C-alpha positions as a Markdown table, in Angstrom:
| # | Residue | x | y | z |
|---|---|---|---|---|
| 1 | Met | 131.2 | -56.0 | -13.0 |
| 2 | Ser | 130.2 | -56.0 | -9.0 |
| 3 | Gly | 127.0 | -54.1 | -8.9 |
| 4 | Pro | 125.8 | -51.2 | -8.3 |
| 5 | Tyr | 128.4 | -48.3 | -7.6 |
| 6 | Val | 127.5 | -46.3 | -5.1 |
| 7 | Ile | 127.8 | -42.8 | -5.3 |
| 8 | Arg | 126.8 | -41.1 | -1.6 |
| 9 | Gly | 123.8 | -42.1 | 0.6 |
| 10 | Ala | 121.1 | -44.1 | -1.7 |
| 11 | Val | 122.0 | -42.4 | -4.7 |
| 12 | Ser | 123.8 | -44.7 | -7.5 |
| 13 | Leu | 124.8 | -45.2 | -11.1 |
| 14 | Pro | 122.2 | -46.7 | -12.6 |
| 15 | Glu | 124.0 | -49.5 | -15.5 |
| 16 | Ala | 121.6 | -48.8 | -18.5 |
| 17 | Glu | 123.1 | -45.4 | -18.3 |
| 18 | Leu | 126.7 | -46.2 | -19.0 |
| 19 | Met | 128.4 | -46.5 | -21.9 |
| 20 | Trp | 131.4 | -48.8 | -22.3 |
| 21 | Arg | 134.0 | -49.0 | -25.2 |
| 22 | Phe | 137.5 | -51.4 | -24.9 |
| 23 | Ser | 140.7 | -50.3 | -27.0 |
| 24 | Arg | 143.5 | -52.5 | -27.4 |
| 25 | Ser | 145.9 | -51.2 | -24.3 |
| 26 | Ser | 149.4 | -49.8 | -24.5 |
| 27 | Gly | 152.9 | -50.5 | -23.7 |
| 28 | Pro | 154.6 | -53.6 | -22.4 |
| 29 | Gly | 152.5 | -57.0 | -22.2 |
| 30 | Gly | 153.9 | -59.1 | -25.1 |
| 31 | Gln | 151.5 | -61.2 | -26.8 |
| 32 | His | 148.8 | -61.0 | -25.4 |
| 33 | Val | 148.3 | -57.2 | -25.8 |
| 34 | Asn | 148.4 | -57.1 | -29.2 |
| 35 | Thr | 144.9 | -60.0 | -29.3 |
| 36 | Ser | 142.8 | -58.5 | -26.6 |
| 37 | Asp | 140.5 | -54.9 | -25.9 |
| 38 | Thr | 141.5 | -54.7 | -22.4 |
| 39 | Ser | 142.0 | -50.5 | -22.3 |
| 40 | Val | 138.3 | -49.2 | -21.3 |
| 41 | Glu | 136.4 | -46.3 | -22.0 |
| 42 | Leu | 133.3 | -45.4 | -19.7 |
| 43 | Arg | 130.9 | -42.5 | -21.1 |
| 44 | Phe | 128.6 | -41.3 | -18.5 |
| 45 | Asp | 126.0 | -38.7 | -20.0 |
| 46 | Leu | 125.7 | -36.3 | -16.8 |
| 47 | Ala | 123.7 | -33.6 | -18.6 |
| 48 | Ala | 121.2 | -35.9 | -19.7 |
| 49 | Thr | 120.5 | -38.6 | -16.7 |
| 50 | Asp | 117.8 | -38.6 | -14.5 |
| 51 | Ala | 119.7 | -40.2 | -11.3 |
| 52 | Leu | 121.1 | -37.4 | -9.6 |
| 53 | Pro | 118.8 | -35.2 | -7.4 |
| 54 | Pro | 118.6 | -32.0 | -9.7 |
| 55 | Val | 120.9 | -30.4 | -6.9 |
| 56 | Trp | 123.4 | -32.5 | -7.0 |
| 57 | Lys | 123.6 | -32.6 | -11.0 |
| 58 | Glu | 123.8 | -28.6 | -11.1 |
| 59 | Arg | 126.8 | -28.8 | -8.9 |
| 60 | Ala | 128.2 | -31.4 | -11.1 |
| 61 | Leu | 127.9 | -30.0 | -14.1 |
| 62 | Arg | 129.5 | -27.0 | -12.5 |
| 63 | Arg | 132.6 | -27.9 | -10.9 |
| 64 | Leu | 133.2 | -30.7 | -14.3 |
| 65 | Ala | 132.6 | -28.1 | -17.2 |
| 66 | Gly | 136.2 | -28.6 | -17.8 |
| 67 | Arg | 135.9 | -32.1 | -17.9 |
| 68 | Leu | 132.9 | -32.8 | -19.6 |
| 69 | Ala | 132.4 | -32.9 | -23.4 |
| 70 | Asp | 128.5 | -31.9 | -24.8 |
| 71 | Gly | 127.7 | -33.0 | -21.1 |
| 72 | Val | 129.0 | -36.6 | -20.6 |
| 73 | Leu | 132.2 | -37.0 | -18.8 |
| 74 | Thr | 134.7 | -39.6 | -19.4 |
| 75 | Val | 136.8 | -41.6 | -17.3 |
| 76 | Arg | 139.1 | -44.0 | -18.8 |
| 77 | Ala | 141.0 | -47.0 | -17.2 |
| 78 | Ser | 144.0 | -49.4 | -18.4 |
| 79 | Glu | 146.4 | -50.4 | -15.7 |
| 80 | His | 145.7 | -53.5 | -15.5 |
| 81 | Arg | 146.3 | -56.4 | -17.8 |
| 82 | Ser | 142.3 | -57.6 | -17.7 |
| 83 | Gln | 139.4 | -56.1 | -19.1 |
| 84 | Trp | 137.7 | -57.3 | -16.3 |
| 85 | Arg | 139.8 | -55.5 | -13.6 |
| 86 | Asn | 140.0 | -52.1 | -16.0 |
| 87 | Arg | 136.0 | -51.8 | -16.1 |
| 88 | Glu | 136.0 | -52.0 | -12.1 |
| 89 | Thr | 138.7 | -49.3 | -11.7 |
| 90 | Ala | 137.0 | -47.4 | -14.5 |
| 91 | Ala | 133.0 | -47.4 | -12.9 |
| 92 | Val | 135.1 | -46.7 | -9.4 |
| 93 | Arg | 136.6 | -44.1 | -10.6 |
| 94 | Leu | 133.5 | -42.3 | -12.6 |
| 95 | Ala | 131.5 | -42.9 | -9.4 |
| 96 | Ser | 134.3 | -41.1 | -6.8 |
| 97 | Leu | 134.5 | -38.1 | -9.1 |
| 98 | Leu | 130.6 | -37.7 | -9.3 |
| 99 | Ala | 130.6 | -37.7 | -5.5 |
| 100 | Glu | 133.5 | -35.6 | -5.2 |
| 101 | Ala | 131.8 | -33.1 | -7.6 |
| 102 | Ser | 128.3 | -33.4 | -6.2 |
| 103 | Ala | 129.3 | -32.8 | -2.5 |
| 104 | Pro | 127.9 | -30.1 | -0.9 |
| 105 | Pro | 130.8 | -27.2 | -0.3 |
| 106 | Pro | 132.7 | -26.6 | 2.8 |
| 107 | Lys | 130.8 | -24.6 | 6.1 |
| 108 | Pro | 132.5 | -21.1 | 5.6 |
| 109 | Arg | 135.5 | -21.1 | 8.1 |
| 110 | Arg | 134.8 | -18.6 | 11.1 |
| 111 | Pro | 138.0 | -16.5 | 11.6 |
| 112 | Thr | 139.4 | -16.6 | 15.4 |
| 113 | Arg | 141.3 | -15.0 | 17.2 |
| 114 | Ile | 144.9 | -16.2 | 18.4 |
| 115 | Pro | 145.0 | -16.8 | 22.2 |
| 116 | Arg | 147.6 | -14.0 | 24.2 |
| 117 | Gly | 148.8 | -17.1 | 26.0 |
| 118 | Ile | 149.8 | -18.8 | 22.9 |
| 119 | Asn | 151.4 | -15.1 | 21.4 |
| 120 | Glu | 153.0 | -14.2 | 24.4 |
| 121 | Arg | 154.7 | -18.2 | 24.9 |
| 122 | Arg | 156.1 | -17.9 | 20.9 |
| 123 | Leu | 157.5 | -14.4 | 21.8 |
| 124 | Arg | 159.6 | -15.5 | 25.0 |
| 125 | Glu | 160.7 | -18.3 | 23.0 |
| 126 | Lys | 161.8 | -16.6 | 20.7 |
| 127 | Lys | 163.3 | -14.2 | 22.8 |
| 128 | Lys | 165.3 | -17.2 | 24.2 |
| 129 | Arg | 166.9 | -18.6 | 21.3 |
| 130 | Ser | 167.6 | -15.4 | 20.8 |
| 131 | Asp | 169.5 | -14.8 | 24.0 |
| 132 | Thr | 171.1 | -18.3 | 23.3 |
| 133 | Lys | 172.4 | -17.8 | 19.7 |
| 134 | Arg | 173.7 | -14.2 | 21.0 |
| 135 | Gly | 175.9 | -15.8 | 23.3 |
| 136 | Arg | 177.4 | -18.1 | 21.2 |
| 137 | Ser | 179.0 | -15.5 | 19.2 |
| 138 | Gly | 183.1 | -14.4 | 20.3 |
| 139 | Arg | 182.1 | -10.7 | 20.8 |
| 140 | Gly | 183.4 | -9.3 | 24.4 |
| 141 | Trp | 186.1 | -12.1 | 25.0 |
| 142 | Asp | 188.8 | -9.9 | 25.2 |
């Protein structure tokens, strides 16, 4: 592993709270795939962790409710042929998932009016285009 996986700021995933499980990957790979446990399943108990600030934790629990099983978040990785790379992928994926889920909500958009000049220019160009197309018709060429 390449060290602590930072969620945001000084908050990172604690290594002690990560639960790893390995199994054989499916798909092509020859004889190698039949003998090595390269598929990785990473589990993180989001409901019981103290690593996240309470506000972040509550936000993440609410946003990830559909992905949680008894408060545990599970991430799988089996894209690579080596277990080490799959471990890296799973941990980075978990950290980014938690960062996205615990992020503060975006600021509400303040509605603004479209400037009058922009609207007038749009209508002027529309009228010009209409005249151009009308001029292409064969009417009045008697």
